[in-house]
C-alpha positions as CSV (number, residue, x, y, z in Angstrom):
1,M,-24.1,4.9,0.0
2,R,-22.1,5.6,-2.8
3,I,-18.5,6.0,-1.9
4,L,-15.1,6.8,-4.0
5,L,-11.6,5.6,-3.1
6,D,-9.4,7.1,-4.9
7,A,-6.4,4.6,-4.9
8,R,-4.4,6.3,-7.1
9,Y,-0.9,4.8,-5.3
10,L,-1.9,1.9,-6.2
11,D,1.3,0.6,-8.8
12,D,3.6,-2.3,-9.6
13,T,6.4,-1.2,-7.1
14,W,6.0,-1.2,-3.0
15,S,4.8,1.6,-1.2
16,G,3.3,2.2,2.3
17,I,0.2,3.8,0.7
18,G,-0.2,1.4,-2.3
19,T,-0.2,-1.6,0.7
20,Y,-2.4,0.2,2.2
21,S,-4.8,1.2,-0.4
22,R,-4.5,-2.6,-1.8
23,Q,-5.5,-3.9,2.0
24,L,-8.3,-1.2,3.0
25,I,-10.2,-1.9,-0.4
26,E,-10.1,-5.5,-0.3
27,H,-10.9,-6.1,3.3
28,L,-13.5,-3.1,2.7
29,S,-15.3,-5.8,0.1
30,K,-15.2,-8.6,2.3
31,V,-16.7,-6.7,5.2
32,D,-18.9,-4.6,3.5
33,K,-21.5,-6.1,0.9
34,K,-24.0,-3.3,0.9
35,N,-22.8,-0.1,0.3
36,E,-21.4,0.7,-3.4
37,Y,-17.9,1.5,-4.3
38,Y,-16.0,3.2,-7.0
39,I,-12.3,2.7,-6.8
40,L,-10.2,5.5,-8.8
41,V,-7.0,3.8,-10.2
42,S,-4.3,5.3,-12.6
43,R,-4.4,4.0,-16.0
44,K,-1.3,2.6,-16.0
45,F,-2.6,-0.1,-12.9
46,S,-3.1,-3.4,-14.7
47,D,-3.1,-5.6,-11.4
48,M,-6.4,-7.1,-10.2
49,L,-8.1,-6.0,-7.0
50,E,-9.9,-8.7,-5.1
51,V,-13.4,-7.4,-4.6
52,G,-17.4,-8.1,-4.9
53,A,-19.9,-7.1,-7.2
54,N,-20.5,-4.1,-5.2
55,F,-17.0,-2.8,-6.5
56,T,-16.4,-0.6,-9.6
57,I,-12.9,-0.1,-10.9
58,L,-12.3,3.5,-12.9
59,S,-9.4,5.2,-14.3
60,Y,-8.2,8.6,-14.1
61,E,-5.2,9.9,-16.0
62,A,-3.7,12.6,-13.7
63,R,-1.4,11.6,-11.3
64,P,-2.0,11.6,-7.5
65,I,0.1,14.8,-7.0
66,S,-0.4,16.8,-9.6
67,F,-2.6,20.3,-10.2
68,K,-4.6,18.3,-12.2
69,T,-6.3,16.6,-8.8
70,M,-6.4,19.8,-7.4
71,T,-8.5,21.2,-9.9
72,N,-10.1,19.0,-13.0
73,L,-10.7,16.1,-10.2
74,G,-13.7,17.6,-8.6
75,R,-16.1,17.8,-11.4
76,F,-15.3,14.4,-12.4
77,V,-16.2,12.9,-8.8
78,D,-19.3,15.0,-8.8
79,D,-20.4,13.5,-11.7
80,L,-20.2,10.3,-10.2
81,Q,-22.8,11.4,-7.8
82,V,-21.3,9.7,-5.4
83,D,-22.1,10.4,-1.5
84,L,-18.8,10.7,-0.4
85,M,-15.1,10.7,-1.6
86,H,-12.0,9.2,0.2
87,S,-8.8,9.8,-1.1
88,L,-6.4,6.9,0.6
89,F,-3.7,9.9,0.4
90,P,-3.8,13.8,1.5
91,M,-4.3,15.2,-2.0
92,A,-7.9,16.3,-3.3
93,P,-9.6,18.6,-5.5
94,L,-9.4,21.5,-3.3
95,F,-12.3,23.9,-3.8
96,E,-15.8,23.2,-2.2
97,R,-17.7,25.2,-5.3
98,G,-17.3,26.9,-8.3
99,P,-16.2,25.7,-11.9
100,I,-13.2,23.8,-10.4
101,G,-14.9,22.7,-7.1
102,M,-16.1,19.4,-6.0
103,K,-19.4,19.6,-3.9
104,T,-18.8,16.0,-2.3
105,P,-18.2,15.5,0.7
106,L,-14.0,14.7,1.4
107,I,-12.4,12.0,3.9
108,V,-8.7,11.7,3.3
109,T,-6.0,9.5,4.7
110,V,-2.8,11.2,6.3
111,H,-0.1,8.3,6.6
112,D,2.8,10.9,7.5
113,L,3.6,14.5,6.9
114,Q,7.1,14.5,5.2
115,P,7.1,17.3,2.7
116,F,6.6,19.3,6.2
117,I,9.2,17.1,8.6
118,D,12.2,16.5,6.5
119,P,13.9,19.2,4.3
120,D,15.5,16.6,1.9
121,F,11.8,15.3,1.0
122,S,12.0,17.3,-2.8
123,G,15.5,16.8,-2.9
124,N,17.8,15.6,-5.2
125,R,15.9,17.7,-8.3
126,P,17.2,21.1,-10.0
127,P,16.7,24.3,-7.2
128,G,14.3,25.8,-9.2
129,L,12.3,21.9,-9.3
130,K,12.7,21.5,-5.3
131,W,11.2,25.0,-4.4
132,A,8.1,24.8,-6.4
133,Y,7.9,21.0,-5.1
134,S,8.2,21.8,-1.5
135,L,5.6,25.0,-2.2
136,F,2.8,22.6,-3.6
137,Y,3.3,20.5,-0.7
138,R,2.8,23.5,1.6
139,F,-0.1,24.7,-0.1
140,A,-2.0,21.8,-1.0
141,Y,-1.8,19.7,2.0
142,P,-3.2,22.3,4.3
143,A,-5.7,23.0,2.0
144,T,-6.6,19.1,1.5
145,F,-7.0,19.0,5.1
146,A,-9.4,22.3,5.4
147,R,-11.5,20.5,2.8
148,A,-12.0,17.2,4.4
149,K,-15.2,16.3,7.1
150,W,-12.7,13.6,8.6
151,I,-8.8,12.9,8.1
152,I,-8.0,9.0,8.9
153,T,-4.4,8.8,10.5
154,V,-2.7,5.4,10.0
155,S,-1.1,5.6,13.7
156,Y,-1.2,7.7,17.1
157,T,2.2,9.0,16.3
158,A,0.5,10.2,12.9
159,R,-2.1,12.1,14.5
160,D,-0.2,13.6,17.0
161,T,2.2,15.1,14.0
162,V,-0.7,16.3,12.3
163,Q,-2.3,17.8,15.6
164,E,1.0,19.4,16.4
165,L,1.9,21.3,12.6
166,F,-1.7,21.7,12.7
167,P,-3.5,22.0,15.9
168,N,-6.7,23.3,14.7
169,L,-7.3,20.2,12.6
170,A,-8.0,18.3,16.3
171,P,-11.0,17.8,15.8
172,K,-11.3,16.5,12.5
173,L,-8.4,13.4,13.6
174,I,-9.3,10.0,13.4
175,P,-6.8,7.0,14.2
176,V,-7.7,3.7,12.3
177,I,-4.5,1.8,13.4
178,S,-3.5,-0.2,9.6
179,G,-3.3,-3.8,9.4
180,L,-1.3,-6.5,8.1
181,D,-2.0,-9.1,5.5
182,E,-2.5,-12.6,6.7
183,N,-0.8,-13.9,3.6
184,L,2.3,-12.6,5.3
185,F,2.4,-15.4,7.7
186,D,2.0,-18.2,5.0
187,S,5.5,-19.3,3.6
188,S,6.6,-18.5,0.3
189,K,5.5,-20.8,-2.4
190,R,9.2,-21.0,-3.5
191,D,11.7,-23.0,-1.8
192,P,13.7,-20.5,-0.4
193,D,17.4,-21.6,-0.9
194,E,16.2,-22.2,-4.4
195,V,15.5,-18.5,-4.3
196,T,18.6,-17.4,-2.3
197,D,20.9,-19.4,-4.9
198,Q,18.8,-17.6,-7.7
199,Y,20.0,-14.1,-6.5
200,G,23.1,-15.4,-5.7
201,L,22.5,-14.7,-1.7
202,N,25.1,-17.4,-0.5
203,S,26.6,-16.1,2.2
204,P,24.7,-15.0,5.6
205,Y,22.9,-11.5,5.2
206,L,20.7,-8.5,6.7
207,L,17.7,-7.5,4.8
208,Y,16.3,-3.9,4.0
209,Y,13.5,-3.3,1.2
210,G,11.1,-0.1,0.9
211,S,11.9,3.7,-0.6
212,T,15.2,5.4,-0.6
213,R,13.6,8.5,0.6
214,P,15.9,10.3,3.1
215,N,13.8,9.3,5.9
216,K,14.5,5.8,5.6
217,N,18.0,6.5,6.6
218,I,19.7,4.2,4.6
219,P,23.0,6.1,4.0
220,M,23.4,5.8,8.0
221,A,22.2,2.2,7.8
222,I,25.3,1.8,5.4
223,R,27.4,3.3,7.7
224,G,26.4,1.6,10.7
225,F,26.7,-1.8,8.8
226,A,30.5,-0.6,8.0
227,N,31.3,0.3,11.6
228,Y,30.2,-3.6,12.2
229,I,32.6,-4.9,10.0
230,R,35.2,-3.1,10.6
231,S,34.8,-3.9,14.4
232,S,34.4,-7.5,14.4
233,E,36.1,-10.6,12.5
234,D,32.6,-11.0,10.7
235,T,34.0,-11.8,7.2
236,E,30.7,-12.9,5.6
237,T,27.4,-11.2,6.6
238,E,26.5,-9.0,3.8
239,L,23.6,-6.1,3.9
240,V,21.0,-7.2,0.8
241,M,18.4,-4.2,0.0
242,I,15.8,-4.5,-2.8
243,L,14.8,-1.2,-3.8
244,K,14.3,1.1,-6.8
245,K,17.3,2.8,-8.2
246,D,15.6,5.8,-8.1
247,R,16.6,10.0,-7.8
248,F,18.0,9.3,-3.9
249,F,19.9,6.3,-4.9
250,H,23.0,8.2,-5.8
251,D,23.2,9.2,-1.9
252,I,23.6,5.4,-1.1
253,E,26.1,4.8,-4.1
254,K,28.4,7.4,-2.4
255,V,28.2,6.3,1.4
256,M,29.0,2.6,-0.4
257,A,31.9,4.0,-1.8
258,A,33.0,6.5,1.1
259,E,32.6,3.6,3.5
260,N,34.8,1.2,1.2
261,I,32.1,-1.6,1.7
262,A,30.4,-1.7,-1.7
263,D,31.9,-5.7,-2.0
264,R,29.7,-6.3,1.2
265,I,26.4,-5.0,-0.1
266,R,23.8,-6.4,-2.7
267,I,21.0,-4.4,-4.2
268,L,18.3,-5.9,-5.9
269,D,15.6,-4.3,-7.8
270,Q,12.4,-5.2,-6.7
271,V,11.8,-8.6,-6.5
272,D,7.9,-9.9,-6.8
273,V,6.0,-11.2,-3.7
274,E,6.9,-14.6,-3.4
275,D,10.4,-14.2,-4.1
276,Q,10.8,-11.7,-1.5
277,K,8.8,-13.7,1.0
278,A,11.7,-16.2,0.5
279,I,14.7,-14.0,0.5
280,T,13.2,-12.6,4.3
281,S,13.0,-15.7,5.7
282,Q,16.6,-16.7,5.5
283,A,17.5,-13.6,6.6
284,I,19.3,-12.8,9.7
285,A,17.6,-9.3,10.8
286,F,15.7,-6.6,9.1
287,L,17.6,-3.5,8.9
288,F,15.1,-0.8,9.4
289,P,16.7,2.6,11.2
290,T,14.7,4.7,9.8
291,K,14.7,8.5,11.2
292,Y,10.4,8.8,10.7
293,E,7.6,6.8,10.3
294,G,4.0,7.1,10.1
295,F,3.3,3.2,10.5
296,G,5.7,0.9,9.5
297,F,4.7,-2.1,7.1
298,P,8.2,-3.7,6.5
299,P,9.3,-4.2,9.9
300,L,5.9,-5.8,10.9
301,E,6.1,-7.7,7.8
302,A,9.5,-9.3,8.6
303,M,8.3,-9.8,12.5
304,A,5.4,-12.0,10.7
305,R,7.8,-13.9,8.5
306,S,10.1,-14.6,12.3
307,I,12.6,-12.4,11.6
308,P,14.3,-10.3,14.4
309,V,14.2,-6.4,13.7
310,I,16.6,-3.7,14.1
311,A,14.4,-0.2,14.2
312,G,14.9,3.7,14.9
313,E,13.8,4.7,17.9
314,S,11.9,7.6,16.6
315,G,8.4,8.3,14.0
316,A,5.7,5.5,15.2
317,L,7.8,2.6,14.9
318,P,7.9,2.2,19.1
319,E,4.6,2.8,18.7
320,I,4.1,0.2,16.0
321,C,6.6,-2.8,16.8
322,A,6.5,-2.0,21.0
323,D,9.1,-4.3,22.8
324,A,9.3,-6.7,19.7
325,A,12.5,-4.4,17.9
326,E,16.1,-4.0,18.8
327,Y,15.9,-0.1,18.8
328,V,18.6,2.1,17.8
329,D,19.6,5.7,17.9
330,P,18.8,6.5,13.8
331,D,21.6,9.2,13.8
332,D,24.3,6.9,15.8
333,P,26.2,4.4,13.2
334,N,27.8,3.0,15.9
335,D,24.4,2.4,17.8
336,I,23.6,0.5,14.6
337,A,26.9,-1.3,14.4
338,R,25.8,-2.5,18.1
339,A,22.5,-3.6,17.3
340,I,24.1,-5.5,13.9
341,S,26.7,-7.4,16.1
342,L,24.4,-8.2,18.9
343,L,21.7,-10.1,16.2
344,V,24.3,-11.3,14.5
345,N,26.2,-13.2,17.5
346,D,23.4,-13.3,20.0
347,R,21.2,-16.6,19.0
348,G,18.9,-16.2,22.5
349,R,18.4,-12.5,21.7
350,R,17.4,-13.2,18.1
351,E,15.0,-15.7,19.2
352,Q,13.3,-13.6,22.0
353,L,12.8,-11.0,19.5
354,V,11.9,-13.5,16.8
355,E,9.0,-15.0,19.1
356,S,7.6,-11.2,20.5
357,G,7.5,-10.2,16.9
358,R,5.4,-13.4,15.7
359,E,3.2,-12.7,18.4
360,R,2.9,-8.4,18.2
361,S,2.4,-8.9,14.4
362,R,-1.0,-10.7,14.8
363,H,-2.2,-7.6,16.7
364,F,-2.9,-5.9,13.7
365,D,-5.9,-6.3,11.8
366,W,-7.1,-5.1,8.5
367,T,-10.9,-6.2,9.3
368,E,-11.2,-4.8,11.9
369,A,-9.4,-1.4,10.4
370,A,-11.9,-1.9,7.4
371,E,-15.0,-2.3,10.0
372,K,-13.7,1.0,11.4
373,V,-13.5,2.9,7.9
374,R,-16.8,1.9,7.1
375,S,-18.1,3.1,11.0
376,I,-16.7,6.3,10.0
377,Y,-18.1,6.9,6.2
378,Q,-21.6,6.5,8.4
379,L,-20.5,9.4,9.8
380,L,-21.3,11.5,7.0
381,M,-24.1,10.1,6.2
């Protein structure tokens, strides 16, 4: 079988889709030496994938979310004469026949449905552009789902969300729970004390890393941290956030200023993997009170590194983290402050979450996930 994987979300930044793409591809390479794979990446992708001789890397100039993906990509895929295309995000050529159509059978992975859940998903753009993006998503996603033979979801929560919004898709939905990179259980190759000194992290700190999108709820996390600082005698603990200063960052700056808490918050640009491991390993707790996740790699990564997690009690986080996190109402800064105070001051609770988190993180196996995805490919033959 000849299989094309559209992995154009792979880049040098951290993203859930990028992590999913890399791990699935590299583990498919480990479990499948027979089928022939073509991996579609963007022209800007310069990193290496650890794959076998039956994997060929191809580049394509269009952005993943674009009209060119919907229209021109189909002919490119058909010319490859592959047996199926698996888009690792919910966007693909939309038409099954015709000059801009695609004959190749299609599978797509859905991580979440943020464009339909969060009214601010396309926010912080000029009004006309925001409207155009919202309209694009509301047309392109359902059209892609209609084209797909099977739809893989990364969690049962993501499956239920798709089914609730698009009940007719229920027969196509197949949950395949994502895994966790086994390398995350290893210590950093760098000395943690040297890394924290390098970044000036000389005080105790809570940690967040990830995107700045509205569902990540960073402004509310900052309000919760500010409430903790004001209600305690803690003069040392900081909040460290590793993130990209994109179009949503201005909202974060405004909240920091309004709460008069900027001197207790450290913003780091995205760091390399080994530095991230070291910084995580020194944190008091991982602060992740998000409002909706289709899966949620960061809290699992923190658990694998023996760091207790504060998680929002919404989306897939209760499914993924189970009893291994301290849950909070993501809309209540006082509840977030309560959880911070608990984990800063209660060593016993921290140790309990470290133990349960380490055990929970071992339930997520990329080899098992890759085997399940390969079995789905067989359904189209």
